[in-house]
N, C-alpha and C positions, 0 to 999 in steps of 0.2 A: 647230779645231786637229787633232782626231782624223782628219778627212778628209785634211789635209795630211800627217799622219804615214803614213797608209795609202798616199797617192800616192807619198811618198818611198820607202817600202820596196818598193812595186810597181815603181817606176822602177829602183831598185837591182837588183832581181831580173831585170828585162828587160835592163839594161845588161850584167850578168854573162853572161846567156844569149846575148846578141848577140855579145859578145867571143868566147865559146867557139865559137859557130856560125861566125863569120867566120874564126877560127883554123883550124877544120876545113875551110872552103871555099877559102880563099886559095890553098893549094898546088895545087888543081885548075886554077887559072888558067894556071900555067906548067908543068902536067903534070909536077910534080917526081917523081912515082912512077916514071915511065919514064926521066926524065933522070938521076936520082941513085939510083934503085932503093932509096929509103929506106922504112923501115917506117912504119906509121901514126902511131906516137908521135912520131917525128922530124919527120914531115910536119906534124903538128898543132903541135908546138913552134915550128917555123919560121913557120907561118901565124899563130900567136898573137903571136909576136915582131914580125912585120911589122905586124899589126893594131895592137898597142900602140905601135909606133914611129910609125905614121901618125897615130894618135890623139894622141900626144905633140906631133907637129908642129902639128896643128890647135889644141891647147891653147896652144901658143906663139904661133900666128898670130892666134887669136881669143880663146878662153878655155875653161875647163874645161866649163862647162855646154853650150856650143855644140858642143864636141867630142863630148860624149855624145849630143847631138841627131843629129849626123852619123853616129855609130856605129849608133844605133837606126834611123835612116832607111835606111841602107844594108842593115842586117840584114833589115828588113821588106821592102824592094824585092827583095833577093836571094832571100828565101824565096818571094816571089810569082813571081819569074823562074824559079826552079827548078821551081815547080809548073806554070807555063805550059809549059815545055819538056818536062816529064814527061808532061803531057796530050797534047802534040803527038806525042810518041813512042808513047804508048800507043794513042791513038784515031785519029791521022792516019797512023800507021805511018811516021813520018819518023825517019830515023837521022842523028844529028849526029856528024861525025867528031871535032870538037873541043868543048871545054866552053864553049859560047857563052853560057850562062845567066849566068855570073859577069860577063862583059864587058858584056852588056846591062844587068845590074843596076848596074854601075859607071857606065855612060853615063847611064842614067835618073836615078840619084841625083845625079850631078854637075850635070846640066842642071836638075833640079827645085830643087836647093839654090841654084844660081846665080840662077834666077828668084825663089826665095824670098828671097834676100838683096836683090834689086832691089825686090821688092814691099814689103819691110820698111823699106828705107832711102829710099824715095820716097813722097811723100804726094799723094793725089788728093782732089778735092772730090766728095762724093756729095750729090746734091740730091733733096729730097722736096717735093712740093706737097700741102698739106693744106687741106681746106675745113671750115668750121664754120658752124652756124646761129646762133651767138652773135654779138652785135654787137661786132665788133672791126675796127680799122683794119688794113690790110695790114701784116703783120709778117714780118720776115726775121730768123730766128734762126740763128746759127752755133754749133754745138756741137763741142767736141773733148773727148776723154778719153784716159787712159792714155798720157800723154806720157812718164812715167817718165824725167824729164830726166837725160841722161847715158848712156842706153842706145844709141840710134841717132843722137842729136844732143845737143849741149850747149846752153848758154844762148845763145851767139852764133848757132849754126846754127838754133836755134829761131826767131830773129828773121825768117829767110827764110820760114819757114812762116807766121808771123804776117802777113807782107806779102801772102801769098796769101789769108789770111783777111780782111784789110783790103780787098782788092780785090773781095770779095763785097758790100761796102757793107752790113754787118750793122746791124740796128736794135739788136740785143743779142747779146752773146757769153756762152756758158755753158761752164764747165769742170766736167766731170762725173766728177771723181775720178781718183786715181792720177796726179796732176800730178807728184809727185816720188816718190822711192824710197829705199831704204836705201843705194843706191850713188850717190845724188845728192850732190855736194859743196855746201857752203854757198855757194861762189862761183858755181857753176852755177845754183843756186836763185835767188840774188840777181839775177844777170844776166837769167835767163829771166823773172823776175817784173817786173823793170824794163821789159823789152821788152813783156811782156803788158800792162802798165799804159799803154802808148802807143797801144793800139788805140782808134780813135775810133768811137764808136757813139752812137745817140740815147739809149739807156736804160742803158748801162753794161755792165760785165762781172761775172758772178756765179760763185761757186765753191762746190762741195760736196766733202766728203772722200771718198776711196776707202779701201780696206783697206791700201794701202801708204803713204799720205801721212803718217801719224803715226809710221811707222817701227816695225819689229819688233825692232830690236836696240839701241834707245836712241840718244841724241843723240851719244854719243862717236864712233860709227862714221862719221857723216856731217857732224858738226860743227854741227848745229842741231837744235832740238826743235820740237814742234808750235806752241808759242807764238811762236817765231822766224818760222816760216812764216806764221802768221796776221798777225803784225805787218808782215812784208814785203808780203804781199798787200794789206792794208788801207792801208798807207802809199802803195801805188801805185794806189789807187782801186778795188781789186777787192773786191766785197762778199762776205763769207764767210757762208754760211747753214748753220745747225746746227739742224734741226727748226724752221725759221722760214719765214714767207711774207711777201712784199712785194707790195703792190698798185702797179702801175706805170701811170701815165697814166690812172688811173681806168678802165682798159680790160682789163687782164689781170694775173693773179697769177704770180709765180715762187715755187715752193714747194721749198725745199731740205731734203733729208732727211739725217739722220745715216746713216752707212753700216751695212749689214746686219752687218758684222763686229763691231760693238759688242755685238750679241746673240750672234752665232755664236761669238765668241771670249771671251765673258763679261767684256768689259772696260768695259761701260757699258750704256746703254739707248737706245732711240729711240722716238719717238712713233708710234702707229699712224696709218694714213691717216685714219681717222675723227677722231682727235684733231687731226691737222694741219689739216684743212679745216673744223673746227668754227668756226662764226661767219663763215665766208667767204661772199661773195655768189656763189652758184652760177650766176647769170646771166652772170657774167664768165668769160672763158677762163682755164683753170687749167693751168699747165705745171709738172710735177714733175721735179726733178732727183734721181735716185736711182742711185748708181753701179752697184749690182748688180741685174740683172734677175731678181728673185726673188719679187716680191710682186704679180704681175699681177692675180690674182683680187681681192684687196682694193682695188687701185687702180682696176680697172674697176668694182667695186661702189660705190666712193666717188663715181663720176661725174666725176672729173677728165678733162680733155680730152686731154692729151698727157703722156707719161712718157718721159724721155730717160735712157738708161743706156749704160754701157760695160762694162768689167771682163772680158768674155769674149775679147777680142782677135779676135773673129770666128771663133773656133775654132782660129786660129793655123795648125795643121798638118794638111794632108790626109793620111789619110782620117779624122782624129779630130775633125773640125769639130763634129759634133753630140753628142759624148760628154757635154758639160755638160748638155744637155737630156735625154739618155737616162737619166742617173743622177739627174735631178731637181735638179741644182744651179742650173740656170738655166731660166727660162720661155721664153726666146728667146736664141739664140746670136748672130744677126746679122740686121739688116734691119728691115722694117716689118711690124707686125701690128696688127690692130684687134680689140678685144674690147668688145662692147657699143658704147658711144659714145666709147671711149678709144683713142687712137692710141698705139702703143708703137714707139719707135725705139731700136735697139741698134747702136752703132757698133763697128767693129773696132779703133778707136783710132788715134791719130796716130803712135804708136811701139809699143814692146814693153817687157815686164818684164825678162827676161834673155835670152830666145831671140831671136836676131838674124835669124831666117828667118820668112817667112810664105808657106807653100806652099798654104794653103787660103783665103787672103783677101789683102787689101792694106791698107796704112796709109792713113788718111783723116781728114779732118774733114768735118763734115756741115752742109749748108745747108738750112734748112727754111723754106719759104714758106707762111705761113698766111693764108688769105683767107676772107672771109665769103661764104657761098653766095648767089648772086643769085637 
């Protein structure tokens, strides 16, 4: 929780700074100093008013959070554009008659956010092929995480993505946390889960909790609590795992972990990897579902074969993709990594939490083909 408070206050500071920076820069776009011969304060006031007005329009069209994302993104790109044009003038001895840096920044921001919207609201299939020395039949796993139902799609729209998942002919489907959110309505949760339960597989569909599934603001806000969610999942044939393991077809284990937020936010506990695999047959292939990619060392040391995670949203926004790894919050932000004999796969997620743009990644579900080495 301390980390989230720090992030919140840091974000507020950046937003205020960005608004003031844009307020200072916007008048240069129309060369208001020469047109109206206004002083600096009047120019800044006009620039700030225009900035706040455009921000208000974005709030109306999308929402408050994404309006702030647009402001921060524009301020960042504008700063870089100013720097680039300054370097050209200083070292290439180029003189610009008009203030092009601002127009370039606006164009780049608009294009990148349009692509970011597209990459967030469309879903791709990312495929991995893994080999093992263990005796296992060919296995096709489809994983998705971070659907945050209601952000970029509701329950009915979710069904279309499930059709794509079904078209992969999965042997098993795993849902690796943040299936719902505080903004998910009871009706959307119910419709989405009913559609999820229609997926046809050989071995079923398995679910583990993420940090958002249980809700941060109580059941009143979204109209259902964690027990309602569990009941809806189980009623639709989806197996909920909470620090549990299941042996499937006497061939492989699915091990579902409680989310790291149980410890991080001091709302409960979860078993260690050593405790989770105690008594399991290590000759059989072991797949761990763990929403947050934060325990790679212990997981690799335990000797499990595959760990599937989400949570990071693939870094979400360029150029901040690797911040989670840099500050030690995540062991891997996106993709595939192998440590010792353990494969780790982190997905960017099939949707988003609140931010409706993905400029550093794309929305996806993941298909994993596991085969025995010949």
